[in-house]
C-alpha positions as CSV (number, residue, x, y, z in Angstrom):
1,M,36.6,204.7,-24.6
2,A,38.2,206.1,-27.8
3,F,38.3,209.7,-26.7
4,E,38.1,211.5,-23.3
5,E,35.4,214.1,-22.8
6,D,37.8,217.0,-22.7
7,L,39.0,216.1,-26.2
8,G,35.6,216.8,-27.7
9,F,34.3,213.2,-28.2
10,D,31.1,213.1,-30.2
11,P,29.1,210.0,-29.3
12,S,27.5,210.1,-32.7
13,Q,30.8,209.4,-34.3
14,P,32.3,205.9,-34.7
15,R,34.5,204.4,-31.9
16,D,37.5,202.1,-32.3
17,E,35.5,199.0,-33.1
18,D,33.7,200.8,-35.9
19,Y,36.9,201.7,-37.6
20,T,37.5,198.3,-39.1
21,L,36.2,198.4,-42.6
22,S,36.3,196.3,-45.8
23,A,38.1,197.5,-48.9
24,T,34.8,198.9,-50.2
25,G,34.0,200.3,-46.8
26,L,37.3,202.3,-46.8
27,V,36.3,203.9,-50.1
28,S,32.6,204.6,-49.1
29,K,33.7,206.1,-45.8
30,T,36.3,208.2,-47.5
31,F,33.8,209.7,-49.9
32,G,31.3,210.1,-47.0
33,L,33.8,212.2,-45.1
34,W,34.7,214.1,-48.2
35,T,31.2,215.0,-49.4
36,R,30.0,216.3,-46.0
37,K,33.0,218.7,-45.7
38,I,33.8,219.3,-49.4
39,V,33.9,223.1,-49.0
40,Q,36.5,222.8,-46.3
41,Y,38.6,220.4,-48.3
42,I,38.5,222.7,-51.4
43,I,39.8,225.5,-49.1
44,I,42.5,223.3,-47.5
45,I,43.9,221.8,-50.7
46,G,41.8,222.4,-53.8
47,L,42.4,226.1,-54.3
48,V,46.2,226.0,-53.8
49,S,46.4,222.9,-56.0
50,V,44.8,224.9,-58.8
51,V,47.4,227.7,-58.4
52,T,50.3,225.2,-58.5
53,T,48.7,223.5,-61.6
54,L,48.6,226.9,-63.4
55,V,52.2,227.7,-62.5
56,S,53.3,224.3,-63.6
57,F,51.5,224.9,-67.0
58,V,53.1,228.3,-67.4
59,L,56.6,226.9,-66.6
60,L,56.4,224.0,-69.0
61,F,55.0,226.1,-71.8
62,T,57.6,228.8,-71.2
63,V,60.6,226.6,-70.5
64,F,60.0,223.6,-72.7
65,G,57.5,225.0,-75.2
66,T,55.1,222.1,-74.5
67,I,51.5,222.0,-73.2
68,G,51.5,219.8,-70.1
69,L,51.8,219.8,-66.3
70,L,54.3,218.8,-63.7
71,S,52.8,216.8,-60.8
72,P,53.0,218.2,-57.3
73,D,53.6,214.6,-56.1
74,P,57.4,214.0,-55.8
75,I,57.1,210.5,-57.2
76,N,55.1,211.5,-60.3
77,Y,57.3,214.6,-60.6
78,L,60.3,212.4,-61.3
79,F,58.5,210.7,-64.2
80,G,57.2,214.1,-65.5
81,V,60.6,215.6,-65.7
82,F,62.1,212.5,-67.3
83,V,59.7,212.6,-70.3
84,L,60.1,216.3,-71.1
85,P,60.7,216.7,-74.8
86,S,63.7,219.0,-74.8
87,T,66.6,220.2,-72.6
88,P,66.6,224.0,-71.8
89,D,69.5,226.1,-70.6
90,L,70.7,226.0,-67.0
91,T,68.7,229.1,-66.0
92,L,65.4,227.5,-67.2
93,I,66.4,224.1,-65.6
94,A,67.0,226.0,-62.3
95,S,63.6,227.6,-62.4
96,T,62.0,224.2,-62.9
97,V,63.9,222.7,-60.0
98,V,63.0,225.6,-57.7
99,F,59.4,225.2,-58.7
100,G,59.6,221.5,-57.9
101,I,61.1,222.2,-54.4
102,I,58.5,224.8,-53.6
103,T,55.7,222.6,-54.8
104,F,57.0,219.7,-52.7
105,V,57.0,221.8,-49.6
106,V,53.6,223.3,-50.3
107,N,52.1,219.9,-51.1
108,A,53.5,218.5,-47.9
109,I,51.8,221.2,-45.8
110,L,48.5,220.8,-47.7
111,S,48.6,217.0,-47.4
112,G,49.3,217.1,-43.7
113,A,46.5,219.6,-43.2
114,A,44.0,217.5,-45.1
115,I,45.0,214.3,-43.3
116,K,44.8,216.1,-39.9
117,F,41.4,217.5,-40.7
118,A,40.1,214.1,-41.8
119,L,41.5,212.4,-38.7
120,D,39.8,214.9,-36.4
121,D,36.5,214.8,-38.3
122,Y,36.5,211.0,-38.5
123,G,37.6,210.7,-34.9
124,G,34.7,212.8,-33.6
125,Q,36.7,215.8,-32.7
126,T,36.0,219.3,-34.0
127,A,37.9,219.6,-37.2
128,E,39.2,223.1,-37.9
129,I,41.1,224.4,-40.9
130,G,43.4,226.7,-39.0
131,I,44.4,224.0,-36.4
132,S,44.9,221.5,-39.2
133,F,47.4,223.9,-41.0
134,S,49.1,224.8,-37.8
135,H,49.6,221.1,-36.9
136,S,50.8,220.3,-40.4
137,L,53.4,223.1,-40.4
138,G,54.9,221.5,-37.3
139,K,55.2,218.1,-39.2
140,T,56.4,219.4,-42.6
141,T,59.9,218.2,-42.3
142,R,58.8,214.7,-41.4
143,I,56.2,214.6,-44.2
144,L,58.8,215.8,-46.7
145,T,61.2,213.1,-45.5
146,V,58.7,210.4,-46.0
147,Q,57.9,211.7,-49.5
148,V,61.6,212.0,-50.4
149,I,62.4,208.4,-49.2
150,L,59.5,207.0,-51.2
151,S,60.7,209.0,-54.2
152,L,64.3,207.7,-53.8
153,I,62.9,204.1,-53.7
154,V,61.0,204.7,-56.9
155,S,64.0,206.3,-58.7
156,A,66.4,203.5,-57.5
157,V,64.0,200.8,-58.8
158,T,63.0,202.5,-62.1
159,G,66.3,204.3,-62.8
160,P,68.0,201.5,-64.7
161,S,64.9,200.7,-66.8
162,L,64.4,204.4,-67.7
163,A,68.1,204.7,-68.7
164,L,67.7,201.7,-71.0
165,L,64.5,203.0,-72.6
166,T,66.2,206.4,-73.2
167,R,69.2,204.7,-74.8
168,G,66.8,202.7,-77.0
169,M,64.9,205.8,-78.1
170,E,68.2,207.4,-79.2
171,G,68.6,204.6,-81.7
172,F,65.4,205.6,-83.6
173,D,65.8,207.4,-86.9
174,F,62.6,209.3,-87.8
175,S,64.1,211.3,-90.6
176,D,61.6,209.5,-92.9
177,P,58.4,209.3,-90.7
178,F,56.9,206.8,-93.2
179,N,59.9,204.5,-93.0
180,P,61.5,204.9,-89.5
181,I,64.7,203.0,-88.9
182,I,65.3,201.2,-85.7
183,S,68.7,199.7,-85.1
184,P,68.9,196.1,-83.6
185,E,70.8,197.5,-80.6
186,A,68.1,200.1,-79.9
187,F,65.4,197.4,-80.1
188,Q,67.4,195.3,-77.5
189,F,67.6,198.2,-75.2
190,L,63.9,198.8,-75.5
191,I,63.1,195.2,-74.7
192,M,65.4,195.0,-71.7
193,G,64.2,198.4,-70.4
194,S,60.5,197.3,-70.7
195,I,61.1,194.1,-68.8
196,L,63.0,195.9,-66.1
197,F,60.3,198.5,-65.9
198,M,57.5,195.9,-65.4
199,V,59.5,194.1,-62.8
200,G,60.3,197.4,-61.0
201,G,56.7,198.3,-61.2
202,I,55.8,195.3,-59.1
203,F,58.4,196.2,-56.5
204,I,57.1,199.9,-56.4
205,L,53.5,198.7,-56.0
206,Y,54.6,196.5,-53.1
207,F,56.4,199.3,-51.3
208,I,53.6,201.8,-51.9
209,I,51.1,199.4,-50.3
210,R,53.3,198.7,-47.3
211,F,54.0,202.3,-46.7
212,A,50.4,203.5,-47.5
213,P,49.5,204.8,-43.9
214,A,52.9,206.4,-43.3
215,L,51.8,210.1,-43.8
216,A,48.8,209.6,-41.4
217,I,51.2,208.1,-38.8
218,V,53.5,211.2,-39.1
219,V,50.5,213.5,-38.7
220,D,48.9,211.7,-35.8
221,T,51.9,210.7,-33.7
222,D,55.2,212.1,-32.5
223,L,57.1,209.4,-34.3
224,S,60.0,210.3,-36.6
225,A,59.8,209.8,-40.4
226,I,61.8,206.6,-40.2
227,D,59.8,205.3,-37.3
228,S,56.6,206.2,-39.1
229,L,57.6,204.2,-42.1
230,K,58.5,201.3,-39.8
231,K,55.1,201.6,-38.1
232,A,53.4,201.6,-41.5
233,W,55.2,198.5,-42.5
234,E,54.1,196.9,-39.3
235,L,50.5,197.9,-39.7
236,T,50.2,196.6,-43.2
237,S,51.8,193.3,-42.4
238,G,49.2,190.6,-43.0
239,N,46.9,193.2,-44.6
240,F,48.5,193.6,-48.0
241,L,45.6,192.4,-50.1
242,H,43.2,194.4,-48.0
243,V,45.2,197.6,-48.5
244,L,45.8,196.8,-52.2
245,G,42.1,196.3,-52.7
246,G,41.3,199.7,-51.1
247,Q,44.1,201.4,-53.1
248,I,42.8,200.1,-56.4
249,L,39.2,201.0,-55.6
250,I,39.9,204.5,-54.4
251,G,42.0,205.1,-57.5
252,L,39.3,203.8,-59.8
253,V,36.6,205.9,-58.1
254,V,38.7,209.1,-58.4
255,I,39.5,208.3,-62.0
256,L,35.7,207.8,-62.7
257,F,34.8,211.1,-61.1
258,S,37.6,212.8,-63.0
259,M,36.3,211.4,-66.2
260,I,32.8,212.6,-65.4
261,I,34.2,216.1,-65.1
262,G,36.6,215.7,-68.0
263,L,34.3,214.3,-70.7
264,P,32.1,217.4,-70.9
265,L,35.2,219.6,-71.1
266,G,36.5,217.3,-73.9
267,F,33.3,217.8,-75.9
268,V,33.3,221.6,-75.3
269,L,37.1,221.9,-76.1
270,F,37.2,219.2,-78.8
271,L,40.7,219.0,-80.4
272,N,41.8,221.9,-78.2
273,P,45.3,221.1,-76.8
274,Y,44.4,223.1,-73.6
275,A,41.5,220.8,-72.8
276,V,43.8,218.5,-70.6
277,V,45.0,221.6,-68.6
278,F,41.4,222.7,-67.8
279,E,40.5,219.1,-66.9
280,V,43.4,218.8,-64.5
281,I,42.5,222.2,-63.0
282,F,38.9,221.1,-62.2
283,T,40.2,217.7,-61.0
284,A,42.7,219.4,-58.7
285,L,40.0,221.7,-57.3
286,L,37.5,219.0,-56.5
287,F,39.4,215.7,-56.2
288,S,42.7,216.5,-54.5
289,A,41.4,215.5,-51.1
290,P,39.8,212.0,-51.4
291,S,43.2,210.2,-51.7
292,L,44.4,212.0,-48.5
293,I,41.2,211.3,-46.6
294,Y,41.6,207.7,-47.6
295,I,45.0,207.6,-45.9
296,A,43.4,208.8,-42.7
297,V,40.5,206.2,-43.0
298,L,43.0,203.4,-43.8
299,Y,45.2,204.3,-40.9
300,R,42.2,204.2,-38.4
301,D,41.2,200.8,-40.0
302,L,44.7,199.3,-39.7
303,M,45.1,200.6,-36.1
304,A,41.8,199.0,-35.1
305,R,42.9,195.7,-36.7
306,S,46.3,195.8,-34.9
307,G,44.7,196.3,-31.4
308,P,46.0,198.5,-28.6
309,V,48.5,196.0,-27.2
310,G,52.0,197.2,-27.2
311,S,51.2,200.3,-29.3
312,D,53.5,203.2,-29.1
313,L,50.9,205.6,-30.4
314,P,48.9,208.1,-28.3
315,E,46.0,206.7,-26.3
316,Y,43.4,208.8,-28.1
317,V,44.0,207.1,-31.5
318,L,43.6,203.7,-30.0
């Protein structure tokens, strides 16, 4: 039996054997869980995501004089900072860094709470917002450690290519926009940087897939951040294509829903530079949760595939 009676098992919910899903099943189950508790997920992560999005916009506009947003995700944040168009003074740099740190911590708490809520809801327990946040607060350090490790992997792999691309862009002379001058050396840097970036992208994709369920493991077990990453690597062993398929599908579906929201805004705010900001705000409000719910669903799926033999996880997740 998957859950004991005193843990609030609901016989109408799926048991262990029902957790094994196809790639399309992972996505359909994710959106099934999301739609039936959409209000709770908006409260857990959507509203705060909107606030951090607005603060990000104000910071970028004030500090760098550009209309854009910084991602709350540490991996995407690295790329966002890298492509900023200008370099402000140290005070403004410090404010951006402080915002990044605060956002990382807030995002870790929200992510943990959303995953905990999804795990409880999917597992047949009574999912409560307060309990989810309380549980996530106790796991914040481990969640942040996992995110930082993944960010370091990304930066280590992409760092050389981004440095070469930057060096190449420095060799562009746009003083005459109708006749730009590109030095042969700059062109070589761009070619080498692009090749390294594509190769690095393959490695990043591989690591992201292998560590996909890591956050759910942190939330659901007492394992350390490092042990959670090891467990994620173990669970995805032999299931790479399965996880890859699910990741691609969930990404495509979220993008599709975001486009459905964004296209009407694009028509209403045609040629308005702030349209992208409004689109991201609506997307953050409504669609911040599905990717986190997916992690919980994927984790249950991989645990069911691995079987209970020799597992070091709590009995109730088996």
